[in-house]
C-alpha positions as CSV (number, residue, x, y, z in Angstrom):
1,X,-12.9,-39.6,20.7
2,X,-14.2,-36.7,18.7
3,X,-13.1,-34.2,21.3
4,X,-9.6,-35.7,21.2
5,X,-9.5,-35.3,17.4
6,X,-10.6,-31.7,17.6
7,X,-8.0,-30.9,20.2
8,X,-5.3,-32.6,18.1
9,X,-6.4,-30.8,15.0
10,X,-6.3,-27.4,16.8
11,X,-2.8,-28.3,18.1
12,X,-1.6,-29.0,14.6
13,X,-3.0,-25.7,13.3
14,X,-1.4,-23.7,16.1
15,X,1.9,-25.5,15.7
16,X,1.7,-24.9,12.0
17,X,1.1,-21.2,12.4
18,X,4.1,-21.0,14.8
19,X,6.3,-22.8,12.3
20,X,5.1,-20.6,9.5
21,X,5.9,-17.5,11.5
22,X,9.3,-18.8,12.4
23,X,10.0,-19.6,8.7
24,X,8.9,-16.1,7.7
25,X,11.2,-14.6,10.2
26,X,14.2,-16.4,8.7
27,X,13.2,-15.2,5.2
28,X,13.1,-11.5,6.1
29,X,14.4,-9.1,8.7
30,X,13.1,-5.8,10.0
31,X,16.7,-4.6,10.5
32,X,17.2,-1.5,8.4
33,X,20.9,-2.3,8.0
34,X,19.9,-5.3,5.9
35,X,18.2,-3.2,3.2
36,X,20.3,-3.0,0.0
37,X,20.8,0.2,-1.9
38,X,19.7,0.3,-5.5
39,X,16.7,0.7,-7.8
40,X,13.7,-1.4,-7.0
41,X,10.6,-2.3,-9.1
42,X,7.1,-2.4,-7.6
43,X,6.0,-5.9,-7.0
44,X,2.4,-5.5,-8.4
45,X,1.2,-8.8,-7.0
46,X,1.9,-7.9,-3.4
47,X,1.3,-4.1,-3.4
48,X,-2.1,-2.9,-2.3
49,X,-3.7,0.5,-1.6
50,X,-6.6,0.3,0.8
51,X,-8.8,3.4,1.3
52,X,-11.6,4.1,3.8
53,X,-14.2,6.8,3.9
54,X,-17.1,7.6,6.2
55,X,-20.4,6.4,4.9
56,X,-23.1,8.8,6.3
57,X,-21.3,8.6,9.6
58,X,-22.5,5.0,10.1
59,X,-19.4,3.1,9.1
60,X,-16.0,3.5,7.6
61,X,-16.3,1.9,4.1
62,X,-13.3,0.2,2.6
63,X,-12.0,-0.2,-1.0
64,X,-8.9,-1.3,-2.7
65,X,-6.6,-0.4,-5.6
66,X,-4.0,-2.8,-7.0
67,X,-1.8,-3.4,-10.1
68,X,0.7,-0.7,-9.2
69,X,3.8,-0.1,-11.2
70,X,6.9,2.1,-10.7
71,X,10.2,2.4,-9.0
72,X,11.8,3.0,-5.7
73,X,15.4,4.2,-5.5
74,X,16.7,3.3,-2.1
75,X,19.8,4.8,-0.4
76,X,19.9,3.3,3.1
77,X,23.1,5.3,3.9
78,X,21.4,8.6,2.9
79,X,17.7,7.9,3.1
80,X,16.8,11.5,2.3
81,X,18.1,10.8,-1.2
82,X,15.6,8.0,-1.8
83,X,12.9,8.5,-4.4
84,X,9.5,6.9,-5.1
85,X,7.6,7.0,-8.4
86,X,4.4,4.9,-8.6
87,X,1.4,4.7,-10.9
88,X,-1.9,2.9,-10.1
89,X,-4.7,2.0,-12.6
90,X,-8.0,3.5,-11.4
91,X,-9.8,0.6,-13.1
92,X,-8.4,-1.7,-10.5
93,X,-10.7,-0.2,-7.9
94,X,-12.5,-2.9,-5.9
95,X,-15.1,-3.0,-3.1
96,X,-17.4,-5.8,-2.0
97,X,-20.2,-4.5,-4.3
98,X,-19.8,-4.8,-8.1
99,X,-22.5,-2.1,-8.7
100,X,-20.7,0.3,-6.5
101,X,-17.4,-0.5,-8.3
102,X,-18.9,0.6,-11.5
103,X,-20.3,3.8,-10.0
104,X,-17.0,4.8,-8.4
105,X,-15.2,4.3,-11.7
106,X,-17.8,6.5,-13.5
107,X,-17.7,10.2,-14.4
108,X,-19.4,11.2,-11.1
109,X,-16.5,9.9,-9.1
110,X,-13.0,8.8,-10.3
111,X,-13.9,9.0,-14.0
112,X,-11.4,6.2,-14.9
113,X,-12.1,6.5,-18.6
114,X,-10.8,10.1,-18.6
115,X,-8.2,9.8,-15.8
116,X,-7.0,6.2,-16.0
117,X,-4.1,6.4,-13.6
118,X,-3.3,7.9,-10.2
119,X,0.4,8.7,-9.7
120,X,2.6,9.6,-6.8
121,X,6.1,11.1,-7.1
122,X,8.1,11.9,-4.1
123,X,9.7,15.3,-3.6
124,X,11.2,14.9,-0.2
125,X,12.1,11.9,2.1
126,X,12.8,12.7,5.8
127,X,13.9,9.9,8.1
128,X,11.8,9.9,11.3
129,X,13.3,6.8,13.0
130,X,15.4,3.7,12.3
131,X,12.6,2.0,10.3
132,X,10.4,5.1,9.5
133,X,10.3,8.0,7.2
134,X,8.0,10.8,6.0
135,X,7.6,10.9,2.3
136,X,6.3,14.1,0.8
137,X,5.2,13.9,-2.8
138,X,2.8,15.0,-5.6
139,X,-0.3,12.9,-5.9
140,X,-2.1,13.2,-9.3
141,X,-5.7,12.0,-9.1
142,X,-8.7,12.8,-11.2
143,X,-6.6,15.3,-13.3
144,X,-5.5,17.3,-10.2
145,X,-2.1,17.3,-8.5
146,X,-1.7,18.0,-4.8
147,X,1.0,17.5,-2.2
148,X,0.5,14.5,0.1
149,X,2.6,13.2,3.0
150,X,2.9,9.5,3.7
151,X,4.2,7.9,6.9
152,X,6.3,4.9,5.8
153,X,7.5,2.0,7.9
154,X,10.0,-0.7,7.0
155,X,8.3,-4.1,7.4
156,X,11.1,-6.3,6.3
157,X,13.7,-7.2,3.6
158,X,15.4,-10.3,2.4
159,X,15.6,-13.0,-0.3
160,X,12.2,-14.1,-1.7
161,X,12.4,-17.9,-1.3
162,X,10.3,-18.5,-4.5
163,X,12.1,-16.4,-7.1
164,X,15.3,-15.7,-5.1
165,X,15.0,-11.9,-5.7
166,X,15.9,-9.4,-3.0
167,X,12.7,-7.8,-1.8
168,X,11.9,-4.9,0.6
169,X,8.5,-4.3,2.0
170,X,7.0,-1.2,3.6
171,X,3.7,-0.1,5.1
172,X,2.6,3.5,4.6
173,X,-0.4,5.6,5.8
174,X,-1.8,8.9,4.8
175,X,-4.9,11.0,4.4
176,X,-6.3,13.1,1.5
177,X,-9.4,15.1,1.0
178,X,-11.2,14.0,-2.1
179,X,-12.7,17.4,-2.7
180,X,-9.2,18.7,-3.2
181,X,-9.1,16.5,-6.3
182,X,-12.5,17.5,-7.6
183,X,-14.3,14.4,-6.4
184,X,-17.3,16.0,-4.6
185,X,-20.2,13.6,-5.2
186,X,-22.5,13.4,-2.1
187,X,-20.5,15.8,0.0
188,X,-20.8,16.2,3.0
189,X,-23.0,13.1,3.6
190,X,-20.2,10.8,2.4
191,X,-17.0,11.8,4.0
192,X,-14.4,14.1,2.4
193,X,-11.4,12.8,4.3
194,X,-10.0,9.5,2.8
195,X,-7.6,7.4,4.9
196,X,-5.0,5.4,3.0
197,X,-3.1,2.3,4.1
198,X,-0.6,1.0,1.7
199,X,1.3,-2.3,1.5
200,X,4.2,-1.8,-0.8
201,X,6.6,-4.6,-2.0
202,X,9.6,-3.8,-4.1
203,X,12.1,-6.0,-5.9
204,X,15.7,-5.0,-6.3
205,X,16.7,-4.5,-10.0
206,X,20.3,-3.3,-9.7
């Protein structure tokens, strides 16, 4: 009897996941032709910047930034004319260790009190496929501005079923060297190269 209940419960979970996936697919589409032109506002609740860095060569350690703000000007017909301008509060930094969070926000690392925001402003957008583009821009971090290239991929767009807003979502990846921005604590024991993985959600304003 217990086995039957477990099997039945598993079946319900699997079928629920399939239904949820099907519903999600009806909400959004990955078809680039469905993306609307206009000015979008960053959806701060659903935009995350994940970073990873080598910890003594033992593991890749992960952290997260959130609370982004800014705009994305999208022109699907001429994607090279699109523009991205985003700001992220450094105080939003989060790992799984509160003591480490405090250290990373301190003056030996990000120095959030002196440099409260990291910003990225695009200077060039180059389409690299139907759903992909290379975004070159100026990243300002820790008081230093350097060029950075992000590889962006369209995840999906459509009407948000909760607030009825038109939303477009992207995933972007990139790499930076923290020493380029004057963050040199524990080099080279703790890695210099930082990998970025960004989930970006944007809500159409006009």
